[in-house]
C-alpha positions in Angstrom: -21.4 101.3 -25.2 -23.9 102.7 -28.1 -26.7 100.0 -28.2 -26.2 99.8 -32.2 -22.4 98.6 -31.5 -23.1 96.6 -28.9 -25.7 94.8 -31.3 -23.3 94.7 -34.5 -20.7 92.9 -32.2 -23.0 90.3 -30.8 -23.8 89.3 -34.3 -20.2 89.1 -35.9 -19.7 87.1 -33.1 -22.9 85.1 -34.1 -21.7 84.6 -37.4 -17.9 83.3 -36.8 -20.2 80.6 -34.6 -21.9 79.5 -37.6 -19.0 79.7 -39.9 -17.0 77.6 -37.4 -19.6 75.2 -36.9 -20.6 75.0 -40.6 -16.9 74.6 -41.5 -16.8 71.6 -38.9 -19.5 69.9 -40.4 -18.5 70.1 -44.3 -14.7 69.6 -43.9 -15.5 66.7 -41.5 -13.6 63.9 -42.9 -15.7 60.1 -43.5 -15.7 58.0 -40.5 -13.2 55.2 -41.2 -13.1 52.2 -39.5 -11.1 51.4 -36.6 -8.5 50.1 -38.0 -7.8 53.2 -40.3 -4.1 53.5 -41.5 -3.3 49.7 -41.2 -1.9 48.0 -43.4 -2.9 44.1 -44.8 -0.9 42.3 -46.7 -2.4 39.8 -48.8 -1.5 37.3 -50.9 -2.1 36.3 -54.6 -0.8 34.7 -57.7 1.2 36.8 -60.6 0.8 37.0 -64.0 -2.8 37.4 -64.5 -3.2 41.3 -65.4 -7.4 40.3 -65.4 -7.0 39.8 -61.7 -4.9 42.4 -60.5 -7.0 45.3 -62.2 -9.2 43.5 -60.2 -7.9 43.7 -56.7 -6.5 47.3 -58.0 -10.0 48.1 -57.7 -10.3 46.2 -54.2 -7.6 48.5 -52.4 -9.0 51.6 -53.8 -12.7 50.0 -51.8 -10.3 49.2 -48.7 -8.5 52.9 -48.9 -11.5 54.4 -49.3 -14.3 53.5 -47.1 -12.1 51.4 -44.1 -8.7 53.4 -44.2 -6.8 50.2 -45.1 -4.1 49.6 -47.6 -3.7 46.6 -48.7 -0.1 45.3 -49.4 0.2 42.9 -52.4 2.4 39.5 -52.4 2.7 37.6 -55.2 3.4 34.0 -56.1 3.5 31.7 -58.9 2.9 28.3 -56.9 0.2 27.2 -55.9 1.6 26.1 -52.5 3.4 29.5 -51.5 0.5 30.9 -50.5 -0.7 28.9 -47.8 2.8 28.2 -46.8 3.2 31.7 -46.5 0.3 32.3 -44.5 0.8 29.7 -42.1 4.5 31.1 -41.5 3.1 34.8 -41.2 4.4 36.4 -44.0 1.5 37.7 -45.4 -1.9 38.3 -43.2 -4.2 37.0 -46.0 -4.7 35.0 -49.3 -6.8 34.8 -51.9 -6.3 32.4 -54.6 -7.9 29.3 -53.6 -11.4 27.3 -53.7 -13.0 25.3 -51.3 -12.2 22.2 -52.4 -8.8 22.6 -52.6 -8.4 24.2 -49.1 -10.3 21.1 -47.6 -7.8 18.9 -49.5 -4.9 21.3 -48.3 -5.8 20.9 -44.4 -5.9 17.1 -44.5 -2.4 17.1 -46.4 -0.7 19.8 -44.2 -3.0 19.3 -40.7 -3.7 23.5 -41.2 -6.6 25.2 -40.1 -6.9 27.9 -43.0 -10.3 28.4 -43.1 -12.7 31.5 -45.0 -13.7 34.9 -44.0 -15.3 36.1 -47.3 -15.7 35.1 -51.1 -14.7 36.3 -53.8 -15.8 34.9 -57.0 -16.0 31.7 -59.3 -14.7 30.5 -62.1 -16.6 27.5 -63.9 -14.0 24.9 -65.9 -13.9 24.6 -69.4 -13.2 22.1 -71.9 -11.4 23.7 -75.1 -10.1 21.9 -78.3 -8.1 22.9 -81.3 -9.2 20.2 -82.7 -13.1 19.9 -82.3 -16.1 22.3 -82.3 -18.0 19.7 -80.4 -17.9 17.0 -78.2 -19.5 14.7 -80.7 -16.9 15.2 -83.5 -14.7 13.4 -80.6 -12.6 10.2 -82.1 -12.8 7.0 -80.1 -9.3 7.0 -78.6 -8.7 10.6 -78.2 -6.3 12.1 -75.5 -8.0 14.5 -73.1 -5.1 16.7 -70.8 -6.9 17.1 -66.9 -4.9 18.9 -64.2 -2.7 16.5 -62.0 -3.1 18.2 -59.0 -5.5 16.2 -56.6 -8.7 19.1 -56.3 -8.2 20.1 -59.6 -8.0 16.9 -61.1 -11.1 15.4 -59.3 -13.4 18.5 -60.6 -12.0 17.7 -64.4 -13.1 14.1 -63.8 -16.4 15.5 -63.1 -16.4 18.2 -65.6 -15.7 15.0 -67.9 -18.6 12.9 -66.7 -21.2 16.3 -66.9 -20.0 16.3 -70.4 -21.2 12.8 -71.0 -17.5 11.4 -72.2 -16.9 9.5 -68.6 -18.8 8.1 -65.7 -17.5 7.7 -62.1 -18.6 5.2 -59.5 -20.6 8.5 -58.0 -22.0 11.5 -58.7 -21.4 13.5 -55.5 -18.4 16.0 -56.5 -17.6 16.8 -53.1 -16.0 13.8 -53.0 -12.3 13.6 -54.4 -11.9 11.1 -57.0 -9.2 10.4 -59.7 -8.6 7.7 -62.3 -9.4 5.1 -60.8 -12.7 5.9 -60.1 -13.7 6.1 -63.7 -16.0 3.0 -64.1 -17.0 3.6 -67.6 -14.6 4.9 -71.1 -16.6 4.3 -73.8 -14.5 6.1 -76.1 -11.7 5.0 -74.7 -9.8 8.1 -74.5 -6.8 8.7 -72.6 -6.1 10.7 -69.7 -3.3 12.5 -69.8 -2.0 14.4 -66.5 0.0 17.3 -66.6 0.5 20.6 -64.4 -2.9 22.6 -64.2 -1.0 25.9 -65.4 0.3 23.5 -68.9 -3.3 22.6 -70.1 -3.6 25.6 -72.4 -0.6 24.5 -73.7 -1.4 20.8 -73.8 -3.8 21.8 -76.9 -1.1 21.5 -79.3 -0.9 17.7 -78.4 -4.3 16.5 -77.5 -8.0 16.3 -78.8 -9.3 18.1 -75.5 -7.8 19.7 -72.3 -10.2 20.3 -69.2 -8.7 24.3 -68.1 -8.8 26.5 -64.9 -10.3 30.1 -66.5 -7.5 31.8 -64.8 -5.3 29.4 -67.0 -7.0 29.8 -69.9 -7.2 33.1 -69.7 -3.2 33.9 -69.4 -2.5 31.5 -72.2 -5.5 34.1 -73.9 -7.3 30.8 -75.4 -10.5 32.4 -77.3 -14.1 31.7 -76.6 -14.4 29.6 -79.1 -12.3 27.0 -78.6 -14.5 26.3 -75.9 -16.6 23.1 -76.4 -18.3 22.7 -73.4 -18.5 24.7 -69.7 -18.7 23.3 -66.5 -22.4 23.5 -65.1 -23.4 25.9 -62.5 -25.4 24.1 -59.7 -25.5 23.6 -55.6 -22.6 21.3 -55.9 -20.7 24.4 -57.1 -20.3 25.9 -54.2 -17.2 24.3 -53.1 -15.4 25.9 -56.3 -16.2 28.9 -54.9 -12.9 31.4 -54.3 -12.4 32.9 -50.9 -10.1 35.3 -48.8 -8.1 33.2 -46.8 -6.8 33.3 -42.6 -5.8 31.2 -40.4 -8.7 29.7 -37.9 -7.4 32.1 -35.1 -8.1 35.3 -37.2 -10.9 33.9 -38.5 -13.3 36.9 -37.4 -10.4 39.4 -37.0 -12.2 42.7 -37.9 -9.5 44.1 -40.6 -9.6 41.0 -42.6 -13.2 40.7 -42.8 -13.6 45.0 -44.0 -11.0 43.3 -46.5 -13.4 40.7 -47.7 -16.3 43.4 -47.6 -13.9 45.7 -49.8 -14.0 42.9 -52.0 -17.6 42.2 -51.9 -18.7 45.7 -53.1 -20.5 47.5 -56.4 -17.3 48.8 -57.3 -15.5 45.2 -57.7 -18.6 43.5 -59.1 -18.3 46.2 -61.8 -14.1 45.7 -62.0 -15.4 41.9 -63.0 -17.7 42.5 -65.2 -15.3 44.8 -67.0 -12.4 42.8 -67.0 -14.2 39.6 -67.4 -16.9 40.4 -70.2 -17.3 36.7 -71.6 -18.4 36.0 -67.8 -15.9 33.5 -67.4 -15.3 34.9 -63.7 -18.3 35.8 -62.1 -18.9 37.5 -58.5 -19.6 35.1 -55.6 -20.9 36.8 -52.7 -24.1 36.7 -53.0 -24.2 33.8 -56.2 -27.4 31.6 -55.3 -26.8 28.2 -57.0 
């Protein structure tokens, strides 16, 4: 064979090999999780468009980074997500705080645990009648949530606001109305379902409202007369992604938690809650 032709053929073969190798390098897909392609059922509360927008961002991160598909199962009652988790109807849920699950586990003899923190939402005292707490009249009625964990939290909020005194300053303890030791303003505390605390504002002077319900009811920030302070005892109010204890080290569920604890989620939370009502909690320093 003519040496020139031979060199030409060798050169063409080498070029084909180089292009092929480059193609593999350029077009090789990003490395996914070992669980890539799996679907995870996530139980969340319905009705909050802002929260759903945040979860949409989380789902994108889970798909893009870990190859996981998140399927959302919506609930309307706070008891349902944990019942569904324990029955196996969902894989994880994300709606509750540490103090809530502590009470739930004790009452139901269950073993629900956290696999990753999500956010924290300070409670607020709202009013349509006064602009500041000093204007509250003697004997005024105050609405508080009636479920044990939120009622306890609301009472500590009222104590931190200087409106009542309890027999303890340890907010990790569960308190109720009999634990009030001082009520110098003779406030009448009205227990209502947590979801009804915004509506109660039409008939009471003050209402202690969870932020998710305040947001759903579009309560204006101007009607907030006090915000729960964030300190080391606030850790119990951090929300988290939950699983049963036997699944606490499940790699897939931990990757869902990692998808939540991302820069994209932090950006989504800030966009959806520009008033700072919901705050990222996975790196929160209290």
